[in-house]
C-alpha positions, 0 to 999 in steps of 0.5 A: 491273770485268770485267777484274778478274774475269778476272784472278782467274778460275781454271779448275778444270774437268777436263772441259775436258781431253779424257780417259778416266776410268781409275779413279773412286770410289777412294782416293788410294793406289789411284790412286798404286799404279795409276800406279806399276804402269802408267807408264814414268815417274811424277812427284809433283804438288802440290795446285794444279798447273796443267796445260793451263790447269786447276788440278788439285784434289788434297788431297795430293801424288799421282803423274802417270804417263807412258805413253811408247810410247802417248803418254798421261798419267795424271792424278790429280784430286779432283772435288768431290762425287765424290772421287779419280779418275784420267784418261788424256789424249793427250800433246801434242808435247813435253809429256813433256819440258816436264813433266819439266823442271817436276817432280822425279822421284818415288821 
C-alpha cells in the first residue's frame, strides 16, 4: 500500500528549493516583464513543468529567465493562497544547457 502512495506522490512545495523571493503578491504579466528585462535569456514554461523534482504550479504559461553571468535562474510560481511570485535560484553546473534542451526559446 505504501508503494502505491509513493508512486502518486508529487512534490509541489517550492520551499524545497533554496531561493530568494524577487516578486511577491503581483501579477503574471508583471513577472513576465521582469524576467524579460532582467534576464540574458528567457524561456516559456507550461503549468506542471518539473524543475529539480518540484512541479511548478502555474495557471498559464510563464517565462523562466537565465542570468548567465550571475549563474541564477528566475522561476515563476503560483503559491496557493498567495498568488504569483518570482524566485531566484542558483543554477547548478550544466543546468542552463539542460534547460535549453528541454524548452523552446520564448520570442
